[in-house]
C-alpha positions as CSV (number, residue, x, y, z in Angstrom):
1,X,38.7,-27.8,18.0
2,X,40.4,-24.6,17.2
3,X,40.7,-22.1,19.7
4,X,39.9,-17.9,17.9
5,X,40.2,-14.5,19.1
6,X,39.0,-11.5,18.3
7,X,40.8,-8.1,18.4
8,X,40.1,-5.0,17.0
9,X,36.8,-3.5,18.2
10,X,36.0,-0.6,19.6
11,X,34.0,2.4,19.1
12,X,34.7,4.3,15.9
13,X,32.8,7.7,14.3
14,X,30.1,7.2,12.2
15,X,32.4,7.7,8.2
16,X,35.5,6.0,10.1
17,X,37.2,2.3,9.7
18,X,38.3,-0.4,12.2
19,X,40.1,-3.3,11.4
20,X,39.3,-6.4,13.4
21,X,42.0,-9.4,13.8
22,X,40.8,-13.4,14.2
23,X,43.9,-15.3,16.1
24,X,43.7,-19.2,15.3
25,X,45.3,-21.1,17.5
26,X,46.1,-23.5,14.7
27,X,46.5,-24.0,11.4
28,X,44.0,-22.2,9.4
29,X,45.0,-24.1,6.3
30,X,43.5,-26.8,6.6
31,X,40.5,-25.5,8.0
32,X,37.5,-25.3,5.2
33,X,36.4,-21.6,5.3
34,X,36.5,-18.1,7.7
35,X,33.2,-16.6,8.4
36,X,33.2,-13.5,10.1
37,X,29.2,-13.2,11.7
38,X,28.1,-9.7,13.9
39,X,25.3,-9.9,16.4
40,X,23.4,-6.4,17.0
41,X,20.9,-6.2,20.3
42,X,17.7,-7.7,19.5
43,X,18.3,-9.6,16.4
44,X,19.3,-13.1,15.4
45,X,23.5,-13.4,14.7
46,X,23.9,-12.7,10.5
47,X,26.7,-14.0,8.2
48,X,28.7,-11.3,7.1
49,X,31.6,-12.7,5.2
50,X,33.1,-15.2,4.8
51,X,36.6,-17.1,3.2
52,X,38.0,-20.3,1.5
53,X,41.4,-21.4,2.2
54,X,41.7,-21.2,-1.0
55,X,40.3,-17.1,-0.6
56,X,37.7,-17.3,-2.1
57,X,34.9,-14.0,-0.5
58,X,32.1,-13.8,0.3
59,X,30.4,-10.4,1.5
60,X,26.8,-10.1,2.2
61,X,25.3,-8.0,-0.3
62,X,24.7,-4.9,2.1
63,X,28.1,-4.6,3.2
64,X,30.0,-5.3,-0.2
65,X,32.2,-1.9,-1.1
66,X,32.8,-1.2,2.4
67,X,33.9,-4.7,4.1
68,X,36.7,-7.0,2.4
69,X,37.9,-9.8,4.7
70,X,41.3,-11.8,4.1
71,X,43.5,-14.6,5.7
72,X,46.9,-14.7,6.4
73,X,47.9,-18.3,6.1
74,X,51.4,-17.9,8.0
75,X,49.7,-16.1,10.7
76,X,46.9,-18.0,11.5
77,X,44.7,-15.0,11.6
78,X,41.6,-13.6,9.4
79,X,40.7,-9.5,8.9
80,X,37.8,-7.8,9.0
81,X,38.2,-4.3,7.0
82,X,35.4,-2.2,7.3
83,X,35.2,0.9,5.3
84,X,33.0,3.4,5.6
85,X,31.5,2.6,8.9
86,X,28.0,3.2,9.6
87,X,25.5,3.3,13.7
88,X,23.9,0.9,12.1
89,X,26.8,-1.4,12.4
90,X,27.7,-1.5,16.0
91,X,27.0,-4.7,17.1
92,X,29.1,-8.4,18.3
93,X,31.6,-9.1,16.2
94,X,32.1,-12.6,15.9
95,X,34.5,-15.2,13.7
96,X,34.2,-18.8,13.8
97,X,35.4,-21.6,11.3
98,X,33.7,-23.3,9.3
99,X,33.3,-27.1,8.2
100,X,32.6,-27.8,3.5
101,X,29.0,-27.0,4.6
102,X,29.3,-23.7,5.9
103,X,28.4,-25.1,9.7
104,X,29.8,-23.5,12.6
105,X,32.4,-25.9,14.1
106,X,34.0,-23.2,16.3
107,X,32.8,-19.9,17.9
108,X,35.7,-16.9,18.9
109,X,34.1,-15.5,21.8
110,X,33.4,-11.8,20.2
111,X,34.7,-8.2,19.7
112,X,32.5,-5.1,20.3
113,X,32.6,-2.8,17.8
114,X,30.5,0.1,18.2
115,X,30.0,3.9,15.5
116,X,28.4,7.0,17.2
117,X,26.4,8.7,14.7
């Protein structure tokens, strides 16, 4: 089972940007897809974005235009670029490895993103 470690979270003012990284312990080339999820206090975990092994991306409708997902297979790393951040983006962001049925097979430990107004 691949181990995932997120980094890049922190405190940012509204309108700012952050780039999250997810480093995998093994090659991500053979993983069907990688994804980012987030969970705000008192809310359910929600899907933010996914990227397939072939590079196809899917961003949650409410985040399109502000968030992008990318991957570097050579570095076994997936990124989430977040721009024009809003206080409602405050959450713990989790990286995940997905199978061909979009089921999560591995979770990272999460990284906190806090956006101040």
